[in-house]
C-alpha positions in Angstrom: 30.2 13.7 -14.4 26.6 13.7 -16.0 24.7 17.1 -16.5 22.0 17.2 -13.6 18.4 17.2 -15.1 17.2 20.0 -13.3 18.7 22.4 -11.2 18.4 22.2 -6.9 15.8 25.1 -7.2 13.3 22.7 -8.3 13.6 20.2 -5.5 13.5 22.1 -2.5 11.0 24.5 -4.4 8.9 21.4 -5.4 9.4 19.6 -2.3 8.9 22.6 0.5 6.0 24.0 -1.8 3.8 20.7 -2.4 4.3 20.2 1.1 2.9 23.2 2.5 0.2 23.5 -0.1 -1.3 19.7 1.0 -0.8 21.3 4.9 -3.3 23.8 3.8 -5.8 21.4 1.6 -5.6 18.7 5.2 -6.7 21.9 7.4 -9.3 23.2 5.1 -10.6 19.0 4.7 -10.6 18.9 8.1 -12.8 22.1 8.7 -14.9 21.2 6.3 -14.9 17.4 8.0 -16.1 18.9 11.3 -18.3 21.6 10.3 -20.6 19.9 7.6 -20.2 16.5 7.7 -19.5 16.0 11.9 -16.1 13.9 11.2 -13.9 15.5 14.5 -10.6 14.0 13.6 -9.9 15.0 17.4 -11.8 11.9 18.1 -9.5 8.4 18.2 -11.9 6.7 16.1 -11.9 9.4 13.6 -7.9 10.0 13.3 -7.6 5.5 13.9 -10.0 4.8 11.6 -12.7 7.0 10.0 -15.0 6.5 12.0 -15.6 3.0 10.0 -17.8 5.4 7.3 -15.3 5.6 4.1 -17.0 4.5 0.9 -15.9 2.5 -2.2 -14.8 5.1 -4.4 -12.7 6.7 -2.1 -11.6 3.4 -0.2 -10.5 2.4 -3.7 -8.5 5.7 -4.8 -6.4 4.8 -1.1 -6.1 1.7 -1.8 -4.6 1.9 -5.0 -2.0 4.7 -4.1 -1.3 3.0 -1.2 0.1 0.2 -4.1 1.3 2.7 -6.6 4.7 3.5 -4.9 7.3 4.9 -6.8 8.6 1.5 -7.6 5.3 0.9 -9.8 6.0 3.6 -11.8 9.7 5.1 -12.0 11.6 1.8 -10.8 9.6 -0.4 -12.5 10.1 1.6 -16.0 14.2 1.2 -15.2 13.7 -2.2 -14.7 11.9 -2.8 -17.9 15.1 -1.0 -19.1 17.4 -3.6 -17.8 15.1 -6.7 -18.8 12.3 -6.1 -21.0 9.1 -6.5 -21.5 8.7 -9.4 -19.0 9.2 -7.2 -16.2 6.4 -5.1 -16.0 3.7 -8.0 -16.6 5.4 -10.1 -13.2 5.5 -6.8 -11.7 1.9 -5.9 -12.2 0.6 -9.6 -11.2 2.7 -9.8 -8.1 0.4 -6.6 -7.2 -3.3 -7.8 -8.1 -3.4 -11.3 -6.0 -2.4 -9.2 -2.7 -5.3 -6.6 -3.3 -7.7 -9.2 -3.7 -6.4 -11.4 -0.4 -6.9 -8.3 1.3 -10.2 -7.9 -0.1 -10.8 -11.8 1.6 -9.2 -10.9 4.8 -10.8 -7.6 5.0 -14.4 -8.4 5.7 -13.5 -11.7 7.5 -11.7 -9.2 9.4 -15.5 -7.0 9.4 -17.3 -10.3 10.6 -14.7 -11.7 13.2 -13.4 -8.5 15.0 -15.7 -5.6 13.3 -14.0 -2.6 16.3 -10.4 -3.4 15.7 -7.8 -0.4 15.1 -4.9 -2.3 14.1 -4.2 -5.9 13.0 -2.3 -6.3 16.2 -5.2 -5.9 18.7 -6.6 -9.5 17.7 -3.4 -11.1 18.2 -2.9 -9.7 21.7 -6.5 -10.9 22.1 -6.2 -14.5 21.1 -2.6 -15.3 21.7 -1.6 -12.7 25.0 1.3 -10.1 25.2 4.2 -12.7 24.4 2.9 -13.0 20.6 1.7 -9.5 20.8 5.2 -8.3 21.1 6.8 -10.6 18.5 4.2 -9.4 15.8 4.7 -5.6 16.6 8.2 -6.1 16.2 7.7 -7.7 13.2 5.4 -5.2 11.8 8.0 -1.9 12.9 10.6 -4.0 11.2 8.8 -4.3 8.0 7.2 -1.3 8.4 10.5 1.1 8.9 12.7 -0.6 5.9 9.7 -0.4 3.6 8.9 2.8 4.4 12.9 3.7 5.0 14.1 2.6 1.6 11.1 4.2 -0.2 12.1 7.5 1.3 15.9 6.5 0.3 14.8 5.4 -3.2 12.6 9.0 -3.4 16.0 10.8 -2.1 18.3 9.5 -4.4 15.9 10.0 -7.5 15.8 13.7 -6.5 19.1 14.0 -6.0 19.8 12.6 -9.5 17.7 14.8 -10.9 18.5 17.9 -9.0 22.1 17.6 -7.3 20.0 18.3 -4.2 21.2 16.8 -1.3 20.3 13.6 -0.5 20.5 14.2 3.0 18.3 17.1 2.7 15.9 15.0 0.5 15.3 13.0 3.1 14.5 14.9 5.7 12.4 17.3 3.4 10.1 14.4 1.9 8.7 13.3 5.5 8.2 16.8 7.6 5.6 18.1 5.5 3.5 14.6 5.4 4.2 14.6 9.0 2.7 17.8 9.6 -1.1 17.3 8.0 -1.1 13.8 9.1 -0.9 14.9 12.8 -3.4 16.9 11.8 -5.8 14.9 9.7 -5.2 12.0 11.2 -6.4 8.7 8.7 -9.6 10.3 6.5 -6.6 13.2 5.7 -4.7 10.1 3.8 -7.5 9.0 2.2 -8.0 12.7 0.7 -4.5 13.1 0.1 -4.5 10.0 -1.7 -7.1 10.7 -3.8 -5.3 13.7 -4.5 -2.0 12.0 -5.4 -4.3 9.1 -7.3 -5.5 11.4 -9.5 -2.6 13.8 -10.5 0.0 10.6 -10.9 -1.9 9.2 -13.0 -3.2 11.9 -15.0 0.8 12.3 -15.5 1.8 8.9 -16.3 -1.1 8.4 -19.1 0.3 12.0 -20.7 4.1 10.7 -20.0 3.6 7.4 -21.8 1.5 9.1 -24.5 3.7 11.8 -24.9 6.5 9.7 -25.4 4.7 7.3 -27.4 4.0 9.9 -29.8 6.7 12.0 -30.1 8.4 12.1 -33.6 11.5 10.0 -32.1 10.0 7.4 -31.1 6.9 7.1 -33.9 4.1 5.6 -32.2 3.9 1.7 -31.5 5.5 1.0 -34.6 8.5 3.0 -34.4 8.9 1.8 -31.0 9.3 -1.4 -31.4 11.6 -1.1 -34.5 13.7 1.0 -32.7 13.9 -1.3 -29.6 15.4 -4.2 -32.6 17.7 -1.9 -33.9 19.2 -1.1 -30.4 20.2 -4.6 -30.9 20.7 -4.5 -27.2 21.7 -8.1 -26.2 20.1 -8.8 -22.5 21.6 -11.9 -20.4 19.4 -14.4 -19.4 16.3 -13.3 -22.2 15.8 -15.4 -25.5 18.1 -14.8 -27.9 18.7 -11.8 -25.9 15.9 -10.1 -26.7 14.1 -7.1 -25.0 10.8 -7.9 -26.6 10.7 -11.6 -24.7 8.3 -12.8 -21.8 11.3 -15.1 -21.4 13.4 -13.3 -19.3 15.2 -15.2 -15.9 16.0 -12.7 -14.2 12.5 -11.1 -15.0 10.8 -13.8 -13.3 13.3 -14.2 -10.3 12.7 -10.6 -9.7 9.5 -10.7 -9.9 9.0 -13.6 -8.0 10.8 -12.1 -4.8 8.7 -8.7 -5.7 5.6 -10.9 -4.9 6.9 -12.1 -1.8 8.2 -8.8 -0.6 5.7 -6.8 -1.3 2.9 -9.4 0.5 4.5 -9.3 3.3 4.5 -5.4 3.1 0.5 -5.5 2.9 -0.1 -8.1 5.3 2.5 -7.3 8.0 2.0 -3.4 7.9 -1.3 -2.5 10.2 -1.5 0.6 7.7 -2.8 -1.9 5.1 -5.5 -3.4 7.6 -6.3 0.1 8.9 -8.1 0.9 5.1 -10.1 -1.8 5.4 -11.4 -1.2 8.9 -11.7 2.4 8.0 -14.3 1.3 5.0 -18.0 0.7 5.5 -19.3 -2.8 5.4 -20.0 -3.1 1.4 -17.4 -1.5 0.6 -14.5 -3.5 1.5 -15.1 -5.8 -1.2 -15.9 -4.2 -4.1 -13.2 -1.0 -3.8 -10.1 -3.9 -3.7 -11.6 -6.3 -5.7 -11.7 -3.4 -8.3 -7.9 -2.4 -7.5 -6.6 -5.7 -8.3 -7.5 -4.9 -11.7 -7.1 -1.8 -12.9 -3.5 -1.9 -10.9 -2.5 -3.8 -13.3 -2.8 -0.4 -15.7 0.3 1.4 -14.0 3.7 -1.2 -14.1 1.8 -2.7 -17.7 1.2 0.9 -19.8 4.2 2.9 -18.3 7.1 0.1 -17.4 6.4 -0.7 -20.8 6.7 2.4 -23.3 9.3 4.7 -20.9 11.4 1.7 -20.2 11.5 0.7 -23.9 11.8 4.2 -25.0 14.9 4.0 -23.1 16.8 1.9 -25.0 15.3 3.1 -28.5 16.8 6.9 -28.0 19.7 6.1 -26.1 22.5 5.9 -28.7 20.8 8.2 -30.4 21.8 12.2 -30.3 18.4 12.9 -29.2 19.6 11.0 -25.9 20.4 14.0 -23.4 23.8 12.8 -21.9 24.7 11.7 -25.4 27.4 10.1 -26.0 27.3 8.3 -22.2 25.4 5.6 -21.7 23.4 4.9 -18.3 25.1 3.2 -15.9 24.1 0.3 -13.9 23.7 2.7 -11.0 21.8 5.5 -12.5 19.4 2.5 -13.7 18.8 0.9 -10.3 18.4 4.6 -8.9 15.4 4.8 -11.2 16.8 7.8 -13.5 16.0 6.1 -17.1 12.5 7.5 -16.8 14.3 11.2 -16.1 16.1 10.5 -18.5 13.8 9.7 -21.2 11.5 12.8 -20.3 13.9 15.0 -20.7 15.6 13.7 -23.7 12.4 13.5 -25.8 9.5 16.0 -23.9 12.0 18.6 -22.1 12.0 20.0 -18.7 8.6 20.7 -18.1 7.9 16.7 -18.3 10.7 16.2 -15.8 9.5 18.9 -13.6 6.2 17.1 -13.4 8.0 13.6 -12.7 9.4 15.3 -9.7 5.4 16.3 -8.4 4.6 12.6 -9.3 7.5 11.5 -7.1 6.8 13.9 -4.4 3.1 12.4 -4.5 3.7 8.4 -4.8 6.9 8.9 -2.0 4.3 11.5 0.4 1.0 9.0 -0.1 3.7 5.8 1.2 5.0 8.2 4.5 1.8 9.4 5.4 0.0 5.7 5.7 3.4 4.3 7.7 3.4 7.1 10.2 -0.9 6.7 10.7 0.2 2.6 11.2 3.1 3.1 13.3 1.3 5.6 15.9 -1.6 3.7 16.1 0.7 0.8 17.2 2.5 3.2 19.5 -0.8 4.7 21.0 -2.9 1.4 21.0 -0.6 -1.7 20.9 2.0 -0.2 23.2 0.5 2.9 25.3 -2.8 1.7 25.8 -2.0 -2.0 26.5 0.7 -1.8 28.8 1.2 1.9 30.0 -2.2 3.4 30.4 -5.1 0.7 30.0 -7.5 3.6 31.2 -6.0 6.2 28.7 -9.1 8.2 27.8 -9.9 9.4 24.2 -8.1 12.4 24.3 -4.7 11.3 26.0 -4.7 8.3 22.9 -5.1 10.7 20.4 -2.3 13.1 22.2 0.0 10.2 22.1 -1.2 9.4 18.4 -0.1 12.9 17.1 3.4 12.2 19.2 4.1 9.0 17.6 3.1 10.3 14.0 6.0 13.0 14.8 8.3 10.9 16.0 8.1 7.7 13.9 8.2 11.2 10.9 11.5 12.0 12.7 12.9 8.4 12.9 12.1 7.7 9.5 14.2 10.5 7.9 17.2 9.3 10.4 16.9 5.9 9.2 16.6 6.9 5.6 19.8 8.3 5.7 21.4 5.3 7.9 21.1 3.3 4.9 22.4 5.9 2.3 25.6 5.9 4.6 25.5 1.8 5.3 25.2 1.6 1.3 22.3 -0.1 0.9 20.0 0.4 -1.9 17.0 0.0 -3.3 17.8 -3.4 -4.8 19.2 -4.8 -1.9 16.3 -4.2 0.2 13.8 -5.4 -2.3 15.7 -9.0 -1.4 16.3 -8.5 2.2 12.4 -6.9 3.3 10.8 -10.6 2.3 13.5 -12.4 4.2 12.6 -10.6 7.8 9.1 -9.7 7.1 7.6 -13.2 5.5 7.7 -15.3 8.6 4.1 -13.3 10.6 2.3 -13.5 7.4 1.0 -17.3 8.0 0.7 -17.1 11.2 -1.4 -13.8 11.0 -3.3 -15.0 8.0 -4.1 -17.8 10.7 -4.9 -16.1 13.5 -8.9 -15.4 11.4 -8.8 -17.7 9.4 -8.1 -20.9 11.6 -9.6 -21.2 15.0 -7.2 -24.5 15.9 -4.0 -22.3 15.6 -2.4 -22.1 19.2 -0.6 -19.7 21.0 2.7 -22.0 21.1 1.9 -22.1 17.2 1.9 -18.3 17.2 4.7 -17.2 19.4 7.4 -20.1 17.6 6.4 -20.2 14.2 7.4 -16.5 12.9 10.4 -17.3 15.1 11.6 -20.5 13.5 10.6 -19.2 10.4 13.0 -16.3 10.4 15.7 -18.2 11.6 14.9 -20.8 8.6 14.6 -17.9 6.0 17.7 -16.1 7.0 20.1 -19.3 7.5 18.9 -20.6 3.8 19.7 -16.8 2.5 23.4 -16.3 4.1 24.1 -19.6 3.3 23.4 -19.5 -0.3 25.2 -16.0 -1.0 28.0 -17.1 1.1 28.0 -20.6 -1.4 27.1 -18.9 -4.4 28.9 -15.4 -3.7 32.1 -16.2 -1.8 31.3 -13.7 0.6 28.8 -12.3 3.0 28.5 -8.4 2.3 26.3 -6.1 0.5 26.9 -7.4 -3.2 26.8 -11.1 -2.4 23.3 -10.8 -0.4 21.4 -9.1 -3.2 22.5 -12.4 -5.7 18.6 -12.7 -6.8 18.4 -17.0 -6.2 19.8 -16.3 -2.2 16.8 -14.1 -2.1 14.2 -16.2 -3.9 14.9 -18.9 -1.8 15.0 -16.9 1.4 11.9 -15.8 1.0 10.1 -18.5 0.2 11.9 -20.6 3.2 10.6 -17.5 5.2 7.3 -17.4 3.8 5.9 -21.5 3.5 7.8 -22.6 6.8 5.8 -20.9 9.5 2.6 -22.4 7.9 4.4 -25.9 8.3 5.6 -25.1 11.7 2.7 -23.5 13.3 0.4 -26.7 11.8 3.0 -29.2 13.6 2.7 -27.7 16.7 -1.1 -26.8 16.3 -1.3 -30.5 16.1 1.0 -31.6 18.9 -0.6 -29.2 21.5 -4.4 -28.7 20.0 -6.9 -26.1 21.5 -9.7 -24.0 19.7 -10.5 -20.6 20.1 -13.7 -19.2 20.4 -14.2 -16.1 17.5 -16.6 -14.7 20.0 -13.6 -13.4 21.9 -12.4 -10.9 19.2 -15.9 -9.1 19.9 -14.4 -8.1 23.3 -12.6 -5.5 21.1 -14.5 -2.3 21.7 -14.9 1.2 20.5 -12.1 3.9 22.3 -15.0 6.4 23.7 -14.5 9.5 24.6 -15.6 9.5 28.1 -15.8 13.6 28.2 -19.0 13.0 25.6 -21.3 10.6 27.1 -23.8 8.6 24.9 -26.9 10.3 24.4 -28.4 7.4 22.2 -31.1 5.6 24.0 -32.9 2.5 23.1 -36.2 3.1 21.6 -39.4 0.8 22.2 -39.8 -0.2 18.8 -36.1 -1.7 18.8 -36.0 -5.4 18.6 -35.4 -7.5 21.3 -32.0 -8.6 19.9 -31.0 -4.9 19.5 -32.1 -3.5 23.3 -28.8 -3.3 24.8 -27.0 -2.0 22.1 -26.3 1.5 21.8 -25.9 3.4 18.9 -22.4 5.3 19.2 -22.4 8.8 18.6 -19.8 8.8 16.1 -21.9 6.5 13.5 -24.4 8.9 14.1 -26.3 10.0 10.4 -22.9 9.2 8.8 -24.7 6.6 6.5 -28.6 7.3 7.0 -29.2 7.4 2.9 -27.4 4.6 2.5 -29.0 2.5 5.5 -32.5 3.3 4.0 -31.4 2.6 0.4 -30.4 -1.4 1.5 -31.3 -1.7 5.1 -27.7 -2.5 6.5 -27.2 -1.1 10.1 -24.3 0.6 10.9 -22.3 -0.8 13.6 -23.1 0.2 17.3 -21.4 0.3 20.5 -20.0 -2.6 21.9 -21.4 -1.7 25.3 -22.6 -5.2 25.4 -19.9 -6.7 24.6 -17.8 -6.9 28.3 -14.3 -7.5 27.8 -14.6 -10.0 31.1 -17.4 -12.0 31.9 -19.0 -15.0 30.0 -19.3 -15.3 26.3 -22.9 -16.0 26.2 -23.3 -12.3 27.4 -21.2 -11.3 24.5 -23.1 -10.2 21.4 -22.2 -9.5 17.6 -22.5 -5.6 16.8 -24.3 -5.8 13.4 -27.4 -6.6 12.9 -28.3 -10.5 11.8 -29.6 -8.7 7.8 -25.9 -7.0 7.9 -23.9 -10.6 8.9 -26.0 -12.3 6.4 -24.6 -9.4 4.0 -20.8 -10.0 5.1 -20.7 -13.5 4.6 -21.9 -13.2 1.0 -19.7 -10.7 0.0 -17.0 -13.5 2.3 -17.7 -15.7 -0.3 -17.6 -14.1 -3.6 -14.1 -12.5 -2.4 -12.6 -16.1 -1.8 -13.9 -16.9 -4.8 -12.8 -13.9 -6.8 -8.7 -14.5 -4.6 -8.8 -18.0 -6.4 -9.4 -16.7 -9.8 -7.3 -13.8 -9.5 -4.3 -15.9 -8.1 -5.1 -18.7 -11.5 -5.2 -15.6 -13.8 -2.6 -13.2 -13.3 -0.1 -15.6 -11.7 -0.3 -18.7 -13.6 -2.9 -18.5 -16.7 -1.4 -15.1 -18.1 2.5 -14.8 -17.5 3.3 -18.4 -17.2 2.5 -19.3 -21.0 4.1 -16.6 -22.6 7.2 -17.9 -20.7 8.2 -19.8 -24.3 10.9 -19.2 -27.3 9.0 -16.4 -28.4 10.5 -12.7 -29.7 6.9 -10.3 -30.1 6.0 -9.9 -33.7 5.2 -6.0 -34.6 1.1 -6.8 -34.7 1.5 -8.7 -31.6 3.5 -6.0 -29.5 1.0 -3.4 -31.2 -2.0 -5.6 -29.6 -0.2 -5.5 -26.3 0.5 -2.2 -25.8 -2.5 -0.7 -26.8 -4.3 -3.3 -24.4 -2.2 -1.7 -22.1 -2.8 2.0 -22.5 -7.2 0.9 -22.6 -6.2 -0.2 -18.9 -4.4 2.8 -17.6 -7.8 5.0 -18.6 -9.9 2.2 -17.6 -7.6 2.7 -14.1 -8.5 6.8 -14.2 -12.1 6.0 -14.5 -12.3 3.5 -11.5 -10.2 5.5 -9.2 -10.3 9.3 -10.3 -13.8 10.0 -11.7 -16.0 7.1 -9.9 -15.3 8.9 -6.3 -16.6 11.4 -7.2 -19.5 10.2 -8.6 -19.9 7.6 -5.2 -19.2 10.1 -3.0 -21.7 12.8 -5.2 -23.9 12.7 -1.7 -21.3 13.6 0.2 -20.0 16.5 -1.5 -23.6 17.7 -2.1 -23.8 18.2 1.7 -20.6 19.9 1.9 -21.3 22.2 -0.7 -25.1 23.4 0.5 -23.9 23.9 3.8 -21.0 26.4 2.4 -23.3 28.1 0.3 -26.0 28.4 3.3 -23.2 29.4 5.4 -22.5 32.1 3.1 -25.7 33.1 2.2 -26.2 33.8 5.8 -23.3 35.9 6.3 -24.8 38.0 3.3 
């Protein structure tokens, strides 16, 4: 049995210690928000969508954090070890276009459903309770498997590194997250996401550069020559080389990952909530900026760490020499821990444990907020207590956070004892979550999708995808079990069927029984108002005729005054003039005409950028390199150097820029604190 890299004290100490630290940080942040920024997490609008007031920098950091799971660093390095330099590129390209797509959908949602809290609200508004129930189920299944598999992957990684019991890790990892998320709400996740992102990127660039410049690697040239000298033959790669983009397994895995991650994003209301929480003018710039810099993590970290594992594994410097990594260890993500322990020592390995904690807790915090919002709004407020007050909804949200956190710990333990691996869930999740993607997008983008299409197309798509997956698994594997159902091609074909067939079903059904939706119906979705705090806002005589019936919501007062003065944009106002019943002619859009024109410009830009991004990252970049070619030394030098520069660009975009973008808010807080301390003296 291999010696563990760290002891159990490291595992328990870091998980419990950092959980307590983040709870204290969030408690302090909530107090500061309420005292100096008039942001009260005890109101539902603040708890669920951060008063829709988050700026570009903080949104970018939060979005980056949401996409930077441990898969994008630790697991990517392990799979690069398996299949070579092609894997990080196919992995990275699958992250970028999803974010560009969410930028487009997010700005369309700002235009058509300005007061949405979850992506399921507009499903119910347009199609009724049956479609609503189906999409709740699809969202929950996707969220549960995504979050559960991530907790399990992190727990198995912690267990492999420290010897800590996997059940203890499954329970302790989400425990602290539940506490600080229940207290701070969505804005708390934005703040912790920034901290996670900053620490994680600093650690990753340190790991990459320290490993690359280590005397046992010898820089980019040394890494290249040592990988070639290792003489590892990779089945499915051109000439068995690790240094070729022509890798059949990497391409298949990358394609499955693209469908799986797309499902994970669009069918998880957590990702929608970040766009709902952003300022109108922040959605597209923040998401599109991240779509560019997100390439850095798998490309830089995966390439350097994954190939370094191959370079030193057969040398005495290897921590577990002369033993080689087993397939189970590789699939559990232990390549990166072994490389760091071998080259940089125990301190760096402890730092990796911190990174793992950061990545997992960021995932879990978004998940619990999303599920608690579904429980409180899409279930409790919709079907149990439609007249629930703000306080009641918030209470249900808090219980939802606690309940979902406890459930996810138990679900991760169940996956562990059922024998499911991160590899298996990678192939399973797209098949069950992809059927809802096209019907959900068409809900926002196509007025002619009918109720019948929205209900039947995901069900038919799920049946088709599961049928293809299980049928091919049995045909090519000879049986149906946990092993045969994670063969690459059945998983890929099943995901393709689950993704594309609902679009076909939806169009056919909608054309057979046609109808057309009036987008103004979405404007009936309104804010959650605290009836205990009546509005004190009254229209002034100077208000334009267009805005006479619009009453400002107190939650938005003063949030963006400086920005409004500079750009002329008007913050959203209460939809009190948009009754849930009555004639659509009485419904008015809560944004000013100038803001609507601004949104439409961003929508056109986002659509063009999405098409360009998809062409570049999925077609023009990786496909021409899929040929009979092994990287030369000079090409490899340029490849790795650009990856490192991209990583530094990511740090500037999501670590440095948010501080500059939020300088006015930071200044407001410091002035408030200084004034209070001065008065006490």
